[in-house]
N, C-alpha and C positions, 0 to 999 in steps of 0.2 A: 603740465603733467603734475599729478598729485604727489605730494611728499609721502614717503612711507612712514608709518608710525613706529614708535619705539617698541622693541620686543618685550613681551611679558606673557605670563601664563595665566590661566584661569584661577580665580580665587578658589581656594579649597578650605571650606569652613569646617563642617562637621564630618565630612567624608574624606578621608585621606587614604591614598593607595597604600596597600599593605607594606610595600617596601619602604615607605617613608615613616613608619611609626615605630616607636619603641614599646617595650612591654608595659610601661606605666600608662601609656595612652590607650592600650587595647581595650581595657574594660570600659573606659569612659566612652570611647567611640562606639563600642557595641551597644551600650545603653542608649546613646543618642539615636542610633539607627532603629532601635525597637520602640522608641517613644512614639506615640501617636502624633499625627501631623496637627491635629487640633490643639494639642497641648503646646506644640512647637510654635504655632501661630500666636497663641496667647502669651507665651514667654519670650517672643522675639525681641521685645523692647527692654528686657532686663539687662543690666550692665554686665558686660563680659560674657554673656551667653552666646553660643554660636547660632547663626541664622539657620533656619530649616532649609535644607537642600531639597528642592522640588524636582530638579532635573540637572544632570551634569554629564558632560562628555568632553571629548577633545576640542569641540567646536564652541560650545557655549554652556552656561550654567544659569539656572533660574532658582532664585531663593525667595522665601517669604520674608520680606524686609521688615515689615511691621504691621500691626493691626490698625484699624480705623478707630477713632474715638467713639465713645458710646453715643454722643449726640449725632454724629454722622451716620452711625449704624441705624439709629432710630429713624433719622430722616429717610434713609434709603429704604427701610422696611415699610415706611408709610407711603411710598410712591410706587407706581408701576413703571419699571424701567423701560418697558416697551412703548409707553405713551408719554410719560412725563420726562422732561429734559433735565439732565444733571450734567454738571461739568466740573472738572478739577484740574489742578496743575501741581507740579512738584518743582519747587524753586531751589536749585542747588546752591545759589549764592547766599540766600538767607537761612537755608536749612528748614524752611517751613513749607507746608503743603496746605492747599485749600480746596474745598468742595463747595459748590454753591448750586442753588436752585433759583427759581424765579424770585423768591422772597428773601432768602437768607443765605449767608455765606459763612462757612465754618473754616477756621484756620487753626493749625496746631503745628508744633515743632516735631517733625518726623525724625530729625537727625539726632536729637538728644535721646540717649538710651539710658533711661533711669528705671528703677524698680517700679515707680509709680507711673500711672498713665499720664501722658502730657496734658497740659492745660489746653482746653479747646475754647477758642474765642468765637463768638457769634456776632454777626453784623447784619443789619437790615440792608437789603438791596434796593437800589432805585428802580422804579417801575417805568415801563414805557408809557408815555402819555399819548397813546394812539389806540384806536379801536380796530385797527387793521387786522383782519384775520391772518393775512400772510405774515405779518410781523409776529403776531402772537403764536403762530404755528411753526414757522420756519426759523425765526430768530427770537425765541421767547426769553432767552437768558441775557443778563448783562455780561459785560466783559470784566474780568477781575485780574489784578496784578498786585503783587507785593511791592511795597516801596522800600527799596534798599537805601540805607543811608551811607553806604560805602561802595566803592567800585570793586569789581571782582579781582582787580590787580593791585589794589592798594593794601597796605599793611596797617591801616588805621584801626583803632579799637572799634569793634563791632557793637552796635546797639540794636535794640529790638526794632524790627521793620514796621512800616505802616502798611496800609491797605488802600488800594484804589479800585473803585467800582464805577463802571460807566454803563448806563442803560442804552439799549439800541437807539433810542430817540435823543440821546445826547446829554442826559442828566448825569453829572459827575459827582461822586462823593469820595472824599479822601480823609483817612484817619492817620495821624502822625505816628501813632503807636498802637500796637495790637492790644496792649493792656487796657486801653480805653474801653474795650468791650466789657470789662468787669465793673467799671465805675462810672464811665461817662461815654457810653456808646453814641450819645447824641452830639458829642463834640467832634463833629466832622465838618469839613469844609465842602461846600457844594457850589457848583456853577452849572450853567447850561451852555453846551457847545453851540455855537451859532451855525446851525445846519440849515440847509436850503429846504424848500418844500419837497416832501417825500424822500428826504435824505436820511440814511441810517448809518450808524456806526458799525463798521465791519470788523476792524482789526485794532488791536492794542499791542504795541511793542515797546518794552523798556529799553532804554539806552544804558547798557550795562557799564559803559565807561564813564557815564555821567549820572551819578545817583540822583534820583528824583526827577529824571527826565524821561518822557515817553513820546512816542509817535502814535497818533490815532488816525486811522484811515476810514473813509466813508464809502457808501454805495455810489457816490457821484465822483469817485476817483480823486477826491480831495484829501489832503493830509493836514493834520493839526499837530502842533507841538505842544505838549503839556509839561509844565514845569511846576514842581511841588517843593516847597521849602517850609521849614518850621515857622510858625506864626505865633501870635499872641494868644494867651488863654488856652493853650493846648490845641488850638485849631490851626492846621497848616495853611499856608498861602498857596493858592492854585492860580496859575496863569495859563490861559489857552490862546494860542496864536495860529493863524492859518499859515501854512508853509506856502509862500507865494511863488509863482512861476510867471514868466513873461506872458502877458495877455495877447492872444492872437484872435483873429476872426474865428478860427476853429473853436477855441475855448469859449468864446462868447456865444457862438452858434450852439455849442453843446449845452450851455446853461439855458438858453432859450428853449431848446428842444425838451429838456428835462422839466421845464417849468410846467406845473399842473399835472405831472404824471403821478401815478399811484406808487406806493412803496414797492420796492423790489429787493427783498433781503439777499438775493443772490447776485446782485449787480455790483459793479464797482470793483474795488480792490479786494482780491481774495486772500492775499498774504503779504506780510511785511517781513523784511529781513534787514539786520543792521550788521555792518562790518566794522568792528572796533578799529581804532587807529593803530597803525603799525608803529612799534616802538622806534623812536629816533626819526620818524618821518614827520617833519613839521608842516609839510605841505598839505597833509590831510586834515590836520586840526582835530576834529572830532570824529573822523571816520566817514563812512558812507551809509546811506540808507537806500533800500530797494523796495519798490512797490510793484506787485504783480497784479495786473488787472485781469478780470475774468475774460475780457475780450482778446487777450493775448499781448497787450501793450506792457512794456516793462519800463518803469520810471527809475531814474538814477539821481540821487541827491548827495551833495557833499555837506557835511555837518561841521560846525565849529562850536565846540562846547564852551570855550572860554568866553566867546561873545554871545553865545546863544543864537547865532544866526545859522542859516542854511542856504545852499545854492542849488538850484535845479540844473542838472547837467544835460540830460537828454531823456527822451522817451522813444523807445524802439518797439516795433512789432516783431514778435518772435514766433508766431504761429508757423510760418513757412519753414524756418530752420528746424523747429521741433518735428514738424511733419516729415521732413526729409530724414531726420534721424531715426524715425520709426520704421523705415523700410523702403526709402526711395532708392530706385535703381535707374541707370541711364535709359532703360527701356520704358520707364513709366514717367509720364509728365506729371507736373505738380497738380494740375486740375484733376487728373484721374486719382491721384493720391488723396486729394481733398474729398472726393466722392467715396473713396474706399474706406478711409480711416476717419473715425469720429473720436476726438479726444477732448478731455477737460483738464484745465489747470487747477491743481489742488493746493499746493503749498510751495514755499520758497525758503531756502536756507543758504547761508554763506559757508563755504568750506574753508578748511584751514589753509588752502592755497589761494584764497581770495577769489575763487570761482563761485558761481552760483549753481546750486542743485535745485532743479525744478521737478516737483513730483506731479506726474500726470496720470490719468487713467484713460484708457482708449479701448475701442472695439474695431478690429480689422474685419471688415465684412467678408473679405476673401477667405477668412479662416473660421467663419461662423456657419454652423449648420442651419440653413434656412428653414428646415423642418421643425426646429426647436421653437420654444415659446418666444414671444416678443421680448421678454426680459432675458438678457444675455449676461453672462459673467464678464466683468471688465478686466482687462489686463492693466498692469501698472509698470511704470518705468520712471527712472530718475535721469533727467537730462542734465549733463554737466555743461554749463556755459562759461566760456572764457570771456571775461569783461574787464580785464586790466587796462586795456587801451580806452582812453576817453573819447576818441574820435571815431573809431570804426564801429561797425555793428557787432553785437555779440556773436560769438562763433561756438558751435557745438564741439566740445572736446571729445566726448564719447557719451554713450547712453548705456545705462545699467537697466536691463529688463528683468523683471521678476518673473519666475516661472509660475508663481501662485496667481490665481485669478479669483476674483471675489464678486459676488452679486451686489448690486447697489443696495444700500440700507436705507429704507424709507423713513426711519425714525429721526426725530430732530436731534441736532448736534451730534451727528455720527459720521461726519465727513472724515476720510482718512487724513492723517497728518504725517509730516516728516520730521524726524529728530536726528541730529548729527552730534553726538557727544564730542566736544572739543573740535567740532568742525569736520569730523571724519578721520579716517576713511570708513569707519563703521557707520552704517545708516540703518535707521529703524523706520519702517512704515507701520503706523499704528492704526489698526482697525478696531471696531467695537469689541470683537471677540478674539482677536489675535494680533500678534506683532510679527512682521516679516523682517528678518535681519539680513542685510546685504553688505557688500563691500563696494565702495566707490572706486577702488583701484582698478584701472583698466586692465582687462585680460583675465580677471579672476572670475570664478564661477561660484563664489560663496553665497549660499542662501540657506537660512534656517527659519523655521516657522514655529512660533510658540503660540499655541491656542489654549483658550479656556475650555474646560470640560463641560461645565454646566452652563451652557450659553443662554439658556432660557431664563436663568436666575442670576447670571453673572455677566458683567460686561466691563469694558475699560472706559473710564470716564475722564481720564487725564493722565499726563505723563510729563516727564522732565529729565533733562540730561545736563551734564556739565557744559557751561557756555563756552563759546569760542573766544580765544585770546590769541591774537596774531602778534608774533614777535619777529624781529629781524632774523634771529637765529632760533630755529625751531628746536626746543628742548625735547629730548627723547623722554617720554614719560613711561614709568614702569607700571602705571595703573592701566588696567585693561578698560576698554570702553564699556560703559554701563548705561542702562536706561531703567529708570524707575517709573512704574505706572500704577495708577490707582484703579482698583477694581471694586465693584459694588459689594461683593460677598467675601473676598479673600484678602482685603487690606491692600497694602502696598507690596508689590512684587518687583523684583529686580532681575534684569537680564544682563549677563556679563559675557562678552565675547572674547575669544582667544585672538589676540592681535596677530599672532603668527599665521593663523589660518586665513586671516583677512588679506595677507600678502601673497598667498600661494596662487600662482598663475594656472589657468586651465591648460589642458593638453590636447593635442590633436591626434595623439597615438591612441588607437581604439582600445588596445589592451590596458593601457594605463588608465584611461577614462573608466573602463568597466571596473577595474580594481578600485578606483576612487569611489565610484558609485556604490559598489558592493560594501566597501568599508563604511560609507555613510549610512547605508541600510543597517549595517551591524550596529552602529552607534544608536540609531533610532530604536532598534530592538533592545539594546542595553538600557536605554531610557525607560522603556516600558517595563522591562524585567526588574530593574532595580529601584525605580521610582514610581512606577505606575500601579504598584500593588496596594497602595493606600487610597481608599475611596475618598479621603478628605483632601487629596492633592488636587488643587484647582487647575493644574495643567493637563491638557488633553494629550493623550498619546495615541498616535494613529499612523497609518501608512497610506500614502497617496495612491489613488486608483491607477494613476499613470506612472507608478514608481519605475525607476531605472536602476539597473544593477541586478546582480544575481541574488535573489532573496534566499534561495536554498543554500548557497554558499555562505551568505551572511549568517543565517540562522545556525548552520552547522558549526561555523567558527565560534560563535558565542556559546553554543552548547558544549563544544569541546573545552572552552575556557572554564565554564562552570564545572564541567566534569573533573577538570584538573585543578580547580581552585585558583586559576590564574586570571580570572576576570577582575578587572581593575576595581570594580565597585562592590565586590563581595565584602560584607562586614567581617572583620577578623575575630570570629567567635572561637574561644578556646575549647569550650565543651563540644566534643566531636558529635555527640548526639544531636545537639542543637544545630551545629554547623552543617551536618549532613542533611538534616531535615530542611534547613533553609535552602540548601542547594537544590534539593528535590523540588521544593516549592517554586524556585526560580525557573527550572526547566518546565514545570507545569504551566507557569505563567507565560513562558515564551510561546508555547503552542496555542495556549488559550488566546493570547493577544493576536497571533497571526490569524486565528480563526475568526475572532471578533471583527477584525478589519476586512474580512472577506478575501484575504490573499492566499489562503491555503492552496487554492488551485494553481498558484504560480510556483508551488514547490512540487517537483516531480515525485513519483512514488518512491524511488530509491532514497531521495533526500528525506522524505517523511520517515522511512524505515530507519535511517541513521539517527534521526532525532529521537525517535521512540527507543532505539537501542541505547542511546546515551542515558535516557531516563531510566530504562530498565537496569542498566549497569550501575547507575547511582543508587537506585533503590536496593539492588542486590548488595552493594557495598554497605549501605546503611544497615540492612538486616544482618549482614555478616559482622559488622562492628557491634551491634547490640548483642548478638550471640557471643562474640568474643569477650565483650565487656562483662556479661553475666558469668561467663566461664572463669575469667581471671578473678572476678570478685569472689566466686565460690572457692577457687583455689587459695586465694589469699586468706579467707576466713578459716579454711580447714588446715592451713599451714602446710599444704602440699606444694609440689613443684609448680612454678609459675609459667613453665613453658608448655605450650600445647602444640598439637600438630599444625594448627593454623599459624601460630606465631613463628614456629621454626621454618615453615615454608616461606612466610613473608620475609623473615630475616635473610634467608638464602637469596630470595629474589632481590631485595634491596642491596645486599652486598654485591650482587652481580652487576648492579647499576653503578657501583662505586659511590654509594651514598655516605655522607658524613656520619661516622659512628657516634659522634658526640650528641646527636639529637635522637629523640625517640623515633626509631625507624618504623615501628608499628603504627604509631599515630600519623607519621608522615605518609605512609602508604595509603591509609584510609582517607587522608586529606587530599593527596595529590595524584594518586595512581589508581583511581577507580577503573580506568580503561584496561588495567592489567588483570582484571578478575578472571578472565578466561585462562591466562597464563598461570595464575595461582591454582586453578582447578587442574590444569595439566601437571603442575608440580606436585600437587597433593596426590594425584593418581600415581605418579612415578614413585613418590615416597611410600605410598601404600603397597605398591607392587614389590618394592624392596623388602618391606616388613613382612609381607605374607610369604614371600619366597624363602625367607630365612627360617629354616626349620628349627633353628636353635631357640627361636622365640617361643615362649609358652603360649598356650591357646588363649589365655586371658589377655596377654599382651596383644596378640593379633586381633582379638575380638574388640578390645577397647580402642585400638588404633583404627580399626575399620569403622567402628561406630563414629568416632570423631571425623573421619574422612567423609562418611556418609552425611553427617550433620552439615559439614561445609557445603557439599554439593547440593543437598536438598534445600538448605537455607538460600543459596543463590537462586536456584530454580524457582522456588516458591515465591520469592519476592519478585523476580522478573516476570513470572507468569501472571501474578496478581496485578501488577502494574499494566501489563499488556491487555489483560481482560478489561481493566477499568478504563483505559485510555485509548484503545485501538480505534474506537469510533471517533474520538476527538482528532486523531491523526488521519482520519479517513483511510484506515487500514483494516477495518473489520472485514474478515473473511478474505483478505488479500493473500494471494499465493504467488504473485509475480515478483516479490522481493524476498531476499534471503534474510532469515532470522538468525542472529548469532547463537541462539540457544540450540539450533539444530544443525550446526556445522558437522562435518564428518568426524572431526577429532572429538567433539563433545558426544556424539552418538557412540563412539567407541568407548569413551570414558563411562558413560551411563551403563553400557552393556557390561563393561568390566566390573563396575561396582555391583551390578546385579549378580553376576556369576560369582564374584568373591563372597558376597553376603550369603548367597544360598549355600555355597560350599562350607563356609564357617558355621552356619546354622546346622548343617548336616553333621559336621564334625562334632559339634557340641551335643547334638542329640545322641550320636553314637557313644560319646564319652560319658555323658551325664545321665542318659536315659530319659524316660518320660517325665521325670521330676521337673525338667526345664519348662514344661508346658503348664505348670501350676500357676495359680493366680500370683502375680508379683506383689500383691499385698499393698502395704501402706505407701509404697514409693511412688505409685502412679507413673507419671511420665515427666518428672522434673529432672531433666538431664543436667541442669546446671549444678544441682546439689548432690547428685549421686556420683560419688567418686570411689572407684574400686581400689582396694588394697591388692598387693601382689598375690596374696593367698586366698582371695575371695573365690577363685575357681578351683583351688586345690583341694577343697573338701568335698569334691563330688558335685559341685553346683548346688549345694543345699542352701546357701546364703540367699537372703532376699535380694541383695544387690546383684548377684549373679543371675538370678531369675529375671530381675528387671532388665539387665543387659540383654538377655536372650530375647525377651519380649520387645525391647527397643529395636533390636536388629530385625525382628520380624516386621515391625511397623515400618522400619526403613526400607526393607525389601519391597513391601507393598507400594510405598511411594516411588521407589526407584523403578519398579516395573511400570507404574502408571506414567512416569515421566519419560521413560525410554520409549514406550509405545507411542505416546503423544508426539514426541519429537521425531520419531521415524515417519509418522504420518505427515507431520509438518514438512519435513525434508522432501518426502516423496511428492507431496502436492506442489512444492516449489519447483522441483526438477521437471515434473510433468507439465507444469504451466509454462516454463521457460524453454525447455528443450524438446518437449513433446513426449508422448507416452511410449513411442517406439525407440527413443534414444537409449543407447546402451546403459548410460548411468541411471536413467529413470527406471529401466527394467531391472537393473541390479538392485536398486533401492527397494523397489516393490517386492522383488523376490526375497530380499533380506527381511523385510517386514513380515511377509507371509510365513517365512521360515521361523523367525524368532518369536512371533506372536504366541503361538501355542506353547512354545518352550517356556517363555516367561510366565504365562498364565498358569501353566501346570507347576511351575516352580512354587507358586503360592500354595498350591494344594499340598506340596511336599512338606511345607512348614505349617500345615493345618490352618491355612487362611482360605478355606474353600469358599466361604460366603463371599469374600472379596473377589476371589477368582471368578466366580459366577457373575458378579456385578460388573467386573472389568470386561469379561467376555461380551456381556450385553452392551456395554459402552463402546467397545471396539467392533461390535457387530460381527464377532468371530463365531458364527453359528455352528461350525463344525466342532470347535472346542466346546461350545456351550452344550451341544448334544452329548459329547463325551463326559462333560462334568455332570450333566443331569443323570447319566446312567451310572455314575459313581455314588449316587444317593440311594436311599432306601427305595424299594419298588413303588410304594405308595406315593412318596414324595416325587419320584421320577415322573409318574403318570400325571400328577397334578401340575408339575412345571411344564411338561410337554404341552398340555392343554393350554396353559397360560401363554406360552411362547408361540404356539401355532396361532392362537387368537390375536396376539400382538404383532407378530412379524410375518404371518402368512407364509408365502412360498419360501422366503429366505431361510426360515428355520425348518419348515416342514420338509423341504427337499433334502436338506442336510441330514435330517432325522431319518428319512426314508432311505437315503443312500447308506447311512450307517447300518440300517436293518439289512440291506442287500449285502453289504460287505461282510457282515457277520452271519449271513445265512439265516436270519430270523424273518423268513418270509411269512410265517404265520402271523407274527405281530404286525407286519406291514399290511397284510391283506385282511386282518381282523379289526381294523380301525373303525371307529364310530362312523356310521353312514354319513354324518354331517361333513366328514373330511373326504368323502369320495371324490369330489371335483379336484381336490389337491392331489390325491393319489393318482387319479387319471392323468392329470397334467404332468406329474412327475414321471410316470411310466412311459407316457408318449414322448416326452422330451429326452429321457435317458435311454429309451429303446431297450428296455428290459423285457424282451418278448417272451422269454420263458416263464415270466411271472405275470406279465401284464394281461395275458389272455385269460387268466383265472379271474382277475379283477373285472375284465370286460364281461365275462359270463355272469359275474355277480350283479352287474348293473345292466344286464340284458343288452349289451352292446355287441351283438353277435357278428355283425359285419366286420367290425374292427378286430374282434377275436379271430375270425376266419383269416383275415389278412395277416395278422401277426403269426398265427400258427403255420400258415403256408410259407411265410417268409422265413420263419425259424427252421422249418423243415429243410429249406435249401442249404442252410449252413450246418445242419446237424449231421454229424459223422456216423453216429450209431444208427444202424438200420432199424432196430426195433423202435427206438424213440422216434425216428423219422416216420415210421409207419403210423405210430400213434398220432403224431402231429398232423399228418395228412388226413387221417381218418376223422380226427376231431375237427379239422378245418372244413372237411366236407360236410360234417354234421352241422357245423355253425352256418355254413352256406344255406343249407336246407332250413335251418331254424330262423333265419332272418327274412324268409319269404313273407311278404305282407299278405294280409287276408285276401286282398283283391288280385293277387298274383298267383298263377298256376305253376305247378311243378314242371309241367311240360312246355312252358313258354320258352321261346328261343334263347333269351338272355340267360335264363336260369340253366337251361341245358348246356349252353356254351361254358358257363362258369363251372358246372359240375363236370363237364367233359375234360376241362383242363386238369382238374384234380384227379379224375380217373386216369388220365394219361400219366400223371406223375405216380399214381399208385401202381399202374402197370409196370412202369420203369422200375419202381421199387421192388415189385414182385420178381422182376428179372434178376435183380441183385440178390434177393432172398433165395431164388432158385440156385444161383451160383454158390451161395453160402451153404445151402443144404447139400449140394453136390460135393463140395469140398469136405464138408463134415462127414458125409457118409463114407467117402473114400478113406479119410483119416481114421474113422472109427473101425473100419475093417482091418486096420493094421494091428498086429499084436503089440501089446504094451503101448498103446496109443498115448496114454497120459504121460509117459516118460519121454516122449519125443520132444526134442527142442524145436524151436520155430524153424531153424534152418533145415532140420531133418524133415519137418512137415512140408516145407516148400519144395524140397527135392522130390518127395513122394508125389506131391500133386503135379509137379511138372512131368514126372515120368508117366503118370496116368492120363493127364489132360493135354500135354503139349510135347509129345515125343517128336513131332514134326519140326521143332525149332532148333534142332541140333545144328543145322547148317545156317541158322540165323541167330548168332550169339547176342546181338544187341536186342532183338525182339525177346530173346530168352530172359535177359536181365529185366526187361520191361514187364514180362509176364511174372517174374518173381516178385517184383515190387507190388503188382496188383494182388498177387496171392497173399502177401503179407497183410495188406489192408483187409482182405476178405477174412483172413483168420482172426484178425483183431476185431472183426465185427463192424468195421468202418465202411461207410458208403463210398463207392467209386464215383468219380465225376462221369457225366454222360459220355464224353468222348472216350474216357478210359474204359467204361463199361462196353461200349461198342467195339473198342480195340480188343478187349479181352475176349469177347465172344468170337471175334474174327481170328485171333491168334490161336485159339484152341485147335486141336486136331479134328474135333467134331466127327469122330468115327461112329459108325453104326447108328444107334438111336440118337446120338448127340448131333447128328447132321442138321437137325431142326434148329440148332442154336444159331445157324446163319440167318434163319428167318427171324429169330428173336432179335438178333443184332439190327436187322433192317427195321423191325417193328419198333425198337427203341429209338432208332434214328428218325422214323416218321413221327413219333410222339414227342420228340424233343423239339420244343418251339424256340429255344433261345440259343441255338448253335450259331456261331459266326459263319456267314456264307462260305468264305474261302476254306476254312477249316472243316466245315460240314462236307464239302466236296471231297476233301482229303480222306475223311472217315468213310464216306460212301464208296469211293473208289477202292479203298483198302479192303472193305468187306467183299465187294464183287470180284476183285482181283484174286482174293483167296478162295472164293467160290470156284472161279475158273481154273485155278491151279490145284484144286482139291483132288481132281481125278487125273489118272494117267491116260490121257486121250490118245497118246501114241500107241499104247498097248491095245486099246480098244480098236484103233484103226487097223492095227496089224493082225488082229484076230482073224482066223480063217474057219471056214465051215460053220458059220453062224447063220441060223435062219432069221427071217424078219422078226419072228416073235422073240427069239433070243436077243436080238439087237435091241428091240423095244424094251424088253425086260431090263437089259443093262442100262439103257438110258434112264428108265424110270427109277433106277436105284442110285442115280447120281445126285450130288448135292444141288447141282444146277437145276435138275427137274423139281426137286423139293422146293427150292426157293421160288422158281418161276411159277410153279403151280399155285403158290400162295400169293403171287403178285399179279397174275393175269386172271381176269374173270372170263371163263369159257363161254358164257352166255352173251357177252358183249365184248367184241374184239377191241373196242376203243377204250375200255376201262381198265385201269391198272391199279391193283391194291397196294403194292409196295413199290418203292422207287427202284428203278432198274437202270443199270449202267452196262452198256454193251461191252464186249471184250476190248474193242479199240478205245473206248472211253475210260477204261479202268487202269490205265498206266499211271504210275507215279512220276511227276515232273520234278526231277532233282534241282533244276536250275532256279525254279521259282520257290518251291516248297522249303528248301533248306534255309534260305535267307528270310523267308517270310513266315508262311504258315507253320512249318515244322519248328522253327525257333520259338514261335509264340505258343505252339501246342505243347512243347516241352521246355518251359522257361528255366527249370532247374538243371538242365543238361548243359554241359560244357560244349565247346565247339567240336572237340574231338569225339565226344559222345554223339553229337548230332551227325557227324560224318559217318560214324559206325551205323547209326540208324539209317542214314541215307543209303549206305551200301546194302543193308538188308532189304530196303525198299527196291533197290535196283536189281537185287537178286530175284525178287519176286517179278520184276518187270521182265527179266530174261526168261523166267519160266513161263510167263504169260505169252511172251513172244513165240516161244517154242510151241506152246499149245495152239497158237493161231496158225503158225507157218507149217508145222509138221504134224500137229495133232488133229487138225480139222475141226477146231472148236466151233468155228462159225457154222459149219454144216450141221454139227450136232445141236447147236443153239437153235437153228431154224427148225430142225426136226422136232425138238422138244416143244417149241412153241406151237407147232402144228398139232402135235399130239394132244397138248393141253386144250387147244381150242376145239378139237374134234371129239374130245371126251365128253360123255354124257354127264359125268359128275366127278367131283374131286376124289371120290373114294376109289376110282378105278386104279387098278394096279396095287391095291392094298395100302395106298398112302392115305393116311388120315389127315385131319385138320391140325396143322402145326402152328397156326397163328396164335399169338398170346392173347389171352383174355384175362381180365382181372378176376381174381377169385373172391 
């Protein structure tokens, strides 16, 4: 099991959390944060200067450690990094770094931090003595290593290191000192390693515990030991010896097989690792060496530094155990695993627990989409092998799998490598464009990725970390694990890991894992927000496509921290203007970064709205501070009071939080409490309400306090709305109505409305008190609210001062803005509720009603303060066309006409219909109907839709639409109560019917005749009503002093003359009275009422023919309900039958036949039947006839059905009274049948009519109604 490292924190160089700095450091730190990264990279090697922080969070930090020497920069600039091979290394023991190409190697001291650039040494590289294309392509570079003259554990005096270069074909060059490059670069020792045919040098590993000693590995799996010591004349002595192992038939056979083969740069040993000796362990001598072959064999050697000898221990094949560690299960056999997983051995390192860490890449075919291209991204893992026992096979302790996958890089010298600072547990997998940071501790899930941004022009060519030193007692180091790596464009960068995070174990609790993943996402967002804003930063900031965790929560947490200035990496800027602007920029960068990474779709709409709200609140806070800052500056220069409405409200709020009164609470609010802006607005409104309600306050006091309160409210809203309009598309919230905006919450709507009402009221008070002088030009003051400060007596002189006028005009301007904001926010809120709750929800309806109610009030409020032009514009913007119509008619007539034409042309029906409606409501029909003919279609559409029949028929006639005019007139006549008007409408309707006849259609055609007949029937019915009206009028006019009679008196007189027969039928008498009142008023009776009235009359003498008129009306009425029609018909015939005293006729004596016939012909029954029966054709009937037995009233059915419907305004008791009267008539009819012999007389009358030669017999004239 791996030992846990000592605890320690991340190095914090130029960025220190706010809580850890004092005031003296604040300015320095702020300046460092604002310096450009380019300057930081240039100055990184100056003594005492802080390193440039490129990235920092709780997990890791990346810094720009130092620049590349100019010679190296020039070399890199002259090569194509995608084609030409470059390599480098960073040696922590010597403090030197080197970069080399095929021909030259540059070395410099990266650890010495002086003002001047370090000396750069140049050395010629040995070249391969082969023409093999494979060698020159796949292994074009020599191997390089610095020669340390002291061990990493010794305390001896250090001296300048030397340099060892080895070509792939075995030529070795060694310099004893780097300074020889300046005066004697040719003073190097050189030897040729005794390689076999087609054998290449693959690896070079220094023995850190034995200065000047190296192990060299070849493509034939052989190892050489190189010893370098100081020699004569400045040239070192170099000795090369083959590390021998026992010769077996297998090794001999292998040598024979390789004889004559071509070069294979990828064969043989892929990696070397050296385990330094354990302190106090004499059995080990010089430690151990490990060689990993590409075929999967692992060689183990014991070294003896004192004697310079070595001993081969064993060679084991590890492919099988590595394969099992990648995913073997008992259900899958090893052969299946071999087919499924293809892996490659890449690197080997010794851990601080003396285990081996093997870096591999692999592809699991079961997890690969076969539809993808043949080139698949490879997965990477570090397999930890326990190898302490010298007898048994290596055993896999555990495997650390990286989540990151990488496509193979085809460029030369780009194979991934493994680095373990101090042997772990921190591990770095170094790729050409990125470094993956892992923890070797079992059970942890630590993984960080540091990528270069400009990967096309920048890549990693070398790295180095602190070497391993194994001691009997592991000392806990306070130094965090670091890796330095050389880039082609950004110099030397350093990654530093937090050792505490390396030890944290993973969790199986889902909620805890989500919280961890979300926190990790938050740190990635922090990196981008606080370190990714500089384009010169070489580190790439990105979010993985398969990210885990809640991105919305992570982004919101960071946004809230920036909003409250609690984010760890916020620079401590004292100037609030700069600090607020910086925070706004951070929030803008946050959403821009999420957008650029393509992850915005992973943030739900409510999350996006909350992020945008934070940005709006911060922008509003910034605008409010600028306003307050200007205000207090003006107050300070004028020597006035330094307390404003805003400062008083903020102080009250901060005191309610229990804030320390020793600090500047105003600045503290703007720095830390931007989220409380809404509460500040609520408090401002409460303070304003108190001020305005206090009548002891002078008008100027209330006016100035109101102005300040309005400024606060409008400053907040203007800033928030501007930000929203600018960034809503970035947040994917353009035209979004599904999420709630903080600016249109109900309490803020109330506040806006309250400010509107208060401002209008104050303006009207000022106008009443100071008169029209307030509307004069405010003059030189313009609108500079920061410098215009009123004295207490500025209003006391009648408002004549310029400042008072300016205040008045400012309040007008504020009212205009308040009305705009109030209407906009109500629409915003209404859209939200309708979108989320539905248009029929009570809240949505209430908001819409509130908006429609307040909209005209607010707009007309602007008119009251002489802001008519803005009122019109606002009505246009709000599409309040009714208000727009009324505003137009408040202008001069010529201007009104001009605007009407413009608006009709622009808005079509939306404006035109409101205009025409206004004409109708104000009785201006002439203006409606005298519009320009070009607007005729609009007028037609309006009149048809609104059903203004009394007007529309005139327009129809004007446009020759006679058919529609006829329909409208006839329909209007149905609802017209006035008889005279109804007659005119029917007559005009008939004329329109005739006028619409086409040229090819004849007046006597069946359809035309049917249509005209319907109108004639209605005219005849109307004539019957007019006849009643004339009858009543003639009776009343015959009375003395007629004009002095009351309506009730007139009714009594008419009943006495027309219905004396209703004395014994009181309910019918009341019904008759009601009909009479309508006739006196000139109103038309309904058809059933008209029939009823004609039947109820006594119909004496010449009025007996009114029974015929009643039946004639019945026959012409086409729209009577069948059940009620029968009720009306039976009632008429029943009253005809009981009109005569049949019993008296029957009892008469001494009557001749002629006398009897004369009596029968004088009856109402004879008059009615003679008009109903055609004497020339016994089968034809003119009027509907109901026999005596068919004319009874049925109380059981009619009372509950027809009678109740017939008289809907009657109560139940009144219906019962009517029913009694009907039953009274039933009894009289029954008496007429049983004792009066009405049936006999009925038959006799029918016979007489049919035997008559003409209808004129007996002196009876034609009593059928004809239209006059």
